PyMOL CGO cylinders between C-alpha atoms (Angstrom):
from pymol import cmd
from pymol.cgo import CYLINDER

trace = [
    CYLINDER, -47.25, -55.89, -10.37, -44.46, -57.83, -8.72, 0.3, 1, 1, 1, 1, 1, 1,
    CYLINDER, -44.46, -57.83, -8.72, -44.17, -61.59, -8.92, 0.3, 1, 1, 1, 1, 1, 1,
    CYLINDER, -44.17, -61.59, -8.92, -42.31, -63.86, -6.57, 0.3, 1, 1, 1, 1, 1, 1,
    CYLINDER, -42.31, -63.86, -6.57, -40.49, -67.14, -6.87, 0.3, 1, 1, 1, 1, 1, 1,
    CYLINDER, -40.49, -67.14, -6.87, -38.43, -69.31, -4.60, 0.3, 1, 1, 1, 1, 1, 1,
    CYLINDER, -38.43, -69.31, -4.60, -35.32, -71.37, -5.23, 0.3, 1, 1, 1, 1, 1, 1,
    CYLINDER, -35.32, -71.37, -5.23, -34.55, -74.05, -2.70, 0.3, 1, 1, 1, 1, 1, 1,
    CYLINDER, -34.55, -74.05, -2.70, -31.36, -75.95, -2.12, 0.3, 1, 1, 1, 1, 1, 1,
    CYLINDER, -31.36, -75.95, -2.12, -30.09, -78.42, 0.42, 0.3, 1, 1, 1, 1, 1, 1,
    CYLINDER, -30.09, -78.42, 0.42, -29.53, -75.82, 3.13, 0.3, 1, 1, 1, 1, 1, 1,
    CYLINDER, -29.53, -75.82, 3.13, -30.52, -72.39, 1.92, 0.3, 1, 1, 1, 1, 1, 1,
    CYLINDER, -30.52, -72.39, 1.92, -33.62, -70.75, 0.58, 0.3, 1, 1, 1, 1, 1, 1,
    CYLINDER, -33.62, -70.75, 0.58, -33.57, -67.64, -1.58, 0.3, 1, 1, 1, 1, 1, 1,
    CYLINDER, -33.57, -67.64, -1.58, -36.64, -65.44, -1.97, 0.3, 1, 1, 1, 1, 1, 1,
    CYLINDER, -36.64, -65.44, -1.97, -36.61, -62.58, -4.44, 0.3, 1, 1, 1, 1, 1, 1,
    CYLINDER, -36.61, -62.58, -4.44, -39.44, -60.38, -5.65, 0.3, 1, 1, 1, 1, 1, 1,
    CYLINDER, -39.44, -60.38, -5.65, -39.06, -59.16, -9.22, 0.3, 1, 1, 1, 1, 1, 1,
    CYLINDER, -39.06, -59.16, -9.22, -40.97, -57.85, -12.21, 0.3, 1, 1, 1, 1, 1, 1,
    CYLINDER, -40.97, -57.85, -12.21, -39.89, -59.92, -15.21, 0.3, 1, 1, 1, 1, 1, 1,
    CYLINDER, -39.89, -59.92, -15.21, -41.92, -57.95, -17.75, 0.3, 1, 1, 1, 1, 1, 1,
    CYLINDER, -41.92, -57.95, -17.75, -39.46, -55.06, -17.59, 0.3, 1, 1, 1, 1, 1, 1,
    CYLINDER, -39.46, -55.06, -17.59, -36.31, -57.07, -16.99, 0.3, 1, 1, 1, 1, 1, 1,
    CYLINDER, -36.31, -57.07, -16.99, -35.61, -55.45, -13.65, 0.3, 1, 1, 1, 1, 1, 1,
    CYLINDER, -35.61, -55.45, -13.65, -36.91, -55.34, -10.14, 0.3, 1, 1, 1, 1, 1, 1,
    CYLINDER, -36.91, -55.34, -10.14, -40.08, -53.59, -9.04, 0.3, 1, 1, 1, 1, 1, 1,
    CYLINDER, -40.08, -53.59, -9.04, -40.69, -50.04, -10.33, 0.3, 1, 1, 1, 1, 1, 1,
    CYLINDER, -40.69, -50.04, -10.33, -37.62, -47.90, -9.85, 0.3, 1, 1, 1, 1, 1, 1,
    CYLINDER, -37.62, -47.90, -9.85, -35.27, -50.48, -8.32, 0.3, 1, 1, 1, 1, 1, 1,
    CYLINDER, -35.27, -50.48, -8.32, -32.71, -51.63, -10.83, 0.3, 1, 1, 1, 1, 1, 1,
    CYLINDER, -32.71, -51.63, -10.83, -30.40, -54.59, -10.43, 0.3, 1, 1, 1, 1, 1, 1,
    CYLINDER, -30.40, -54.59, -10.43, -27.52, -52.11, -10.23, 0.3, 1, 1, 1, 1, 1, 1,
    CYLINDER, -27.52, -52.11, -10.23, -29.03, -50.30, -7.23, 0.3, 1, 1, 1, 1, 1, 1,
    CYLINDER, -29.03, -50.30, -7.23, -29.42, -53.63, -5.43, 0.3, 1, 1, 1, 1, 1, 1,
    CYLINDER, -29.42, -53.63, -5.43, -25.70, -54.47, -5.73, 0.3, 1, 1, 1, 1, 1, 1,
    CYLINDER, -25.70, -54.47, -5.73, -24.45, -52.25, -2.91, 0.3, 1, 1, 1, 1, 1, 1,
    CYLINDER, -24.45, -52.25, -2.91, -26.87, -53.33, -0.14, 0.3, 1, 1, 1, 1, 1, 1,
    CYLINDER, -26.87, -53.33, -0.14, -26.53, -56.94, -1.21, 0.3, 1, 1, 1, 1, 1, 1,
    CYLINDER, -26.53, -56.94, -1.21, -22.75, -56.71, -0.99, 0.3, 1, 1, 1, 1, 1, 1,
    CYLINDER, -22.75, -56.71, -0.99, -22.92, -55.04, 2.42, 0.3, 1, 1, 1, 1, 1, 1,
    CYLINDER, -22.92, -55.04, 2.42, -25.22, -57.82, 3.70, 0.3, 1, 1, 1, 1, 1, 1,
    CYLINDER, -25.22, -57.82, 3.70, -22.97, -60.58, 2.32, 0.3, 1, 1, 1, 1, 1, 1,
    CYLINDER, -22.97, -60.58, 2.32, -19.87, -59.05, 3.91, 0.3, 1, 1, 1, 1, 1, 1,
    CYLINDER, -19.87, -59.05, 3.91, -21.61, -58.41, 7.25, 0.3, 1, 1, 1, 1, 1, 1,
    CYLINDER, -21.61, -58.41, 7.25, -22.87, -62.00, 7.46, 0.3, 1, 1, 1, 1, 1, 1,
    CYLINDER, -22.87, -62.00, 7.46, -19.49, -63.43, 6.46, 0.3, 1, 1, 1, 1, 1, 1,
    CYLINDER, -19.49, -63.43, 6.46, -17.70, -61.39, 9.13, 0.3, 1, 1, 1, 1, 1, 1,
    CYLINDER, -17.70, -61.39, 9.13, -20.37, -62.20, 11.72, 0.3, 1, 1, 1, 1, 1, 1,
    CYLINDER, -20.37, -62.20, 11.72, -19.70, -65.88, 11.11, 0.3, 1, 1, 1, 1, 1, 1,
    CYLINDER, -19.70, -65.88, 11.11, -15.91, -65.39, 11.22, 0.3, 1, 1, 1, 1, 1, 1,
    CYLINDER, -15.91, -65.39, 11.22, -15.45, -66.70, 7.67, 0.3, 1, 1, 1, 1, 1, 1,
    CYLINDER, -15.45, -66.70, 7.67, -12.81, -65.59, 5.17, 0.3, 1, 1, 1, 1, 1, 1,
    CYLINDER, -12.81, -65.59, 5.17, -13.60, -64.54, 1.62, 0.3, 1, 1, 1, 1, 1, 1,
    CYLINDER, -13.60, -64.54, 1.62, -11.56, -67.51, 0.42, 0.3, 1, 1, 1, 1, 1, 1,
    CYLINDER, -11.56, -67.51, 0.42, -13.63, -70.01, 2.39, 0.3, 1, 1, 1, 1, 1, 1,
    CYLINDER, -13.63, -70.01, 2.39, -17.03, -68.58, 1.41, 0.3, 1, 1, 1, 1, 1, 1,
    CYLINDER, -17.03, -68.58, 1.41, -15.96, -68.23, -2.23, 0.3, 1, 1, 1, 1, 1, 1,
    CYLINDER, -15.96, -68.23, -2.23, -14.72, -71.82, -2.37, 0.3, 1, 1, 1, 1, 1, 1,
    CYLINDER, -14.72, -71.82, -2.37, -17.91, -73.16, -0.81, 0.3, 1, 1, 1, 1, 1, 1,
    CYLINDER, -17.91, -73.16, -0.81, -20.04, -71.05, -3.17, 0.3, 1, 1, 1, 1, 1, 1,
    CYLINDER, -20.04, -71.05, -3.17, -18.10, -72.11, -6.25, 0.3, 1, 1, 1, 1, 1, 1,
    CYLINDER, -18.10, -72.11, -6.25, -16.73, -68.69, -7.13, 0.3, 1, 1, 1, 1, 1, 1,
    CYLINDER, -16.73, -68.69, -7.13, -13.37, -66.95, -6.98, 0.3, 1, 1, 1, 1, 1, 1,
    CYLINDER, -13.37, -66.95, -6.98, -12.27, -64.84, -4.03, 0.3, 1, 1, 1, 1, 1, 1,
    CYLINDER, -12.27, -64.84, -4.03, -11.98, -61.86, -6.39, 0.3, 1, 1, 1, 1, 1, 1,
    CYLINDER, -11.98, -61.86, -6.39, -15.58, -62.27, -7.56, 0.3, 1, 1, 1, 1, 1, 1,
    CYLINDER, -15.58, -62.27, -7.56, -16.76, -62.37, -3.94, 0.3, 1, 1, 1, 1, 1, 1,
    CYLINDER, -16.76, -62.37, -3.94, -14.74, -59.24, -3.18, 0.3, 1, 1, 1, 1, 1, 1,
    CYLINDER, -14.74, -59.24, -3.18, -16.33, -57.42, -6.13, 0.3, 1, 1, 1, 1, 1, 1,
    CYLINDER, -16.33, -57.42, -6.13, -19.78, -58.53, -4.97, 0.3, 1, 1, 1, 1, 1, 1,
    CYLINDER, -19.78, -58.53, -4.97, -19.12, -57.33, -1.41, 0.3, 1, 1, 1, 1, 1, 1,
    CYLINDER, -19.12, -57.33, -1.41, -18.11, -53.93, -2.79, 0.3, 1, 1, 1, 1, 1, 1,
    CYLINDER, -18.11, -53.93, -2.79, -21.35, -53.63, -4.78, 0.3, 1, 1, 1, 1, 1, 1,
    CYLINDER, -21.35, -53.63, -4.78, -19.73, -54.10, -8.17, 0.3, 1, 1, 1, 1, 1, 1,
    CYLINDER, -19.73, -54.10, -8.17, -22.08, -56.75, -9.45, 0.3, 1, 1, 1, 1, 1, 1,
    CYLINDER, -22.08, -56.75, -9.45, -25.33, -58.54, -8.86, 0.3, 1, 1, 1, 1, 1, 1,
    CYLINDER, -25.33, -58.54, -8.86, -25.12, -62.33, -8.70, 0.3, 1, 1, 1, 1, 1, 1,
    CYLINDER, -25.12, -62.33, -8.70, -27.46, -64.77, -10.36, 0.3, 1, 1, 1, 1, 1, 1,
    CYLINDER, -27.46, -64.77, -10.36, -30.10, -66.56, -8.30, 0.3, 1, 1, 1, 1, 1, 1,
    CYLINDER, -30.10, -66.56, -8.30, -28.14, -69.85, -8.34, 0.3, 1, 1, 1, 1, 1, 1,
    CYLINDER, -28.14, -69.85, -8.34, -25.09, -67.99, -6.99, 0.3, 1, 1, 1, 1, 1, 1,
    CYLINDER, -25.09, -67.99, -6.99, -27.19, -66.30, -4.29, 0.3, 1, 1, 1, 1, 1, 1,
    CYLINDER, -27.19, -66.30, -4.29, -28.44, -69.72, -3.28, 0.3, 1, 1, 1, 1, 1, 1,
    CYLINDER, -28.44, -69.72, -3.28, -24.87, -71.07, -3.08, 0.3, 1, 1, 1, 1, 1, 1,
    CYLINDER, -24.87, -71.07, -3.08, -23.73, -68.03, -1.06, 0.3, 1, 1, 1, 1, 1, 1,
    CYLINDER, -23.73, -68.03, -1.06, -26.56, -68.52, 1.42, 0.3, 1, 1, 1, 1, 1, 1,
    CYLINDER, -26.56, -68.52, 1.42, -25.72, -72.22, 1.70, 0.3, 1, 1, 1, 1, 1, 1,
    CYLINDER, -25.72, -72.22, 1.70, -22.01, -71.43, 2.17, 0.3, 1, 1, 1, 1, 1, 1,
    CYLINDER, -22.01, -71.43, 2.17, -22.96, -69.26, 5.14, 0.3, 1, 1, 1, 1, 1, 1,
    CYLINDER, -22.96, -69.26, 5.14, -25.62, -71.71, 6.43, 0.3, 1, 1, 1, 1, 1, 1,
    CYLINDER, -25.62, -71.71, 6.43, -28.22, -68.97, 6.17, 0.3, 1, 1, 1, 1, 1, 1,
    CYLINDER, -28.22, -68.97, 6.17, -31.52, -68.05, 4.64, 0.3, 1, 1, 1, 1, 1, 1,
    CYLINDER, -31.52, -68.05, 4.64, -31.18, -65.01, 2.39, 0.3, 1, 1, 1, 1, 1, 1,
    CYLINDER, -31.18, -65.01, 2.39, -34.23, -62.77, 2.15, 0.3, 1, 1, 1, 1, 1, 1,
    CYLINDER, -34.23, -62.77, 2.15, -34.43, -60.00, -0.44, 0.3, 1, 1, 1, 1, 1, 1,
    CYLINDER, -34.43, -60.00, -0.44, -37.57, -57.87, -0.36, 0.3, 1, 1, 1, 1, 1, 1,
    CYLINDER, -37.57, -57.87, -0.36, -38.34, -55.21, -2.95, 0.3, 1, 1, 1, 1, 1, 1,
    CYLINDER, -38.34, -55.21, -2.95, -41.29, -52.85, -2.83, 0.3, 1, 1, 1, 1, 1, 1,
    CYLINDER, -41.29, -52.85, -2.83, -43.06, -51.07, -5.69, 0.3, 1, 1, 1, 1, 1, 1,
    CYLINDER, -43.06, -51.07, -5.69, -41.87, -47.80, -4.10, 0.3, 1, 1, 1, 1, 1, 1,
    CYLINDER, -41.87, -47.80, -4.10, -38.18, -48.50, -4.70, 0.3, 1, 1, 1, 1, 1, 1,
    CYLINDER, -38.18, -48.50, -4.70, -37.41, -49.68, -1.18, 0.3, 1, 1, 1, 1, 1, 1,
    CYLINDER, -37.41, -49.68, -1.18, -35.56, -52.94, -0.66, 0.3, 1, 1, 1, 1, 1, 1,
    CYLINDER, -35.56, -52.94, -0.66, -34.15, -55.02, 2.16, 0.3, 1, 1, 1, 1, 1, 1,
    CYLINDER, -34.15, -55.02, 2.16, -31.47, -57.69, 2.20, 0.3, 1, 1, 1, 1, 1, 1,
    CYLINDER, -31.47, -57.69, 2.20, -31.31, -59.92, 5.27, 0.3, 1, 1, 1, 1, 1, 1,
    CYLINDER, -31.31, -59.92, 5.27, -29.43, -63.09, 6.18, 0.3, 1, 1, 1, 1, 1, 1,
    CYLINDER, -29.43, -63.09, 6.18, -31.05, -65.23, 8.87, 0.3, 1, 1, 1, 1, 1, 1,
    CYLINDER, -31.05, -65.23, 8.87, -30.03, -68.39, 10.63, 0.3, 1, 1, 1, 1, 1, 1,
    CYLINDER, -30.03, -68.39, 10.63, -32.53, -71.11, 9.65, 0.3, 1, 1, 1, 1, 1, 1,
    CYLINDER, -32.53, -71.11, 9.65, -34.89, -72.27, 12.37, 0.3, 1, 1, 1, 1, 1, 1,
    CYLINDER, -34.89, -72.27, 12.37, -34.56, -76.00, 12.91, 0.3, 1, 1, 1, 1, 1, 1,
]
cmd.load_cgo(trace, "trace")
């Protein structure tokens, strides 16, 4: 069974569904398989907002190289880093994982 938790920061909210008993995400979805779609979503949102890797990385407290690796699916960030990335792009980051191995990564502009 999947459990959920929420991390909140000053601007961004991060929502991730995970199964902690097995040390990975819900049945069949590993943290490695999440890296690519997460990276694609981060890059798409950054470009949509007209931001450079350098600017987002600086605001998120990471190096430009680390952000590049993340955007190319070569790593899965920690929850605190996901929260900082969402804040750097003034966005809510939603990550939904199903027990069937499906997952979705979406950035949304917060409703005020």
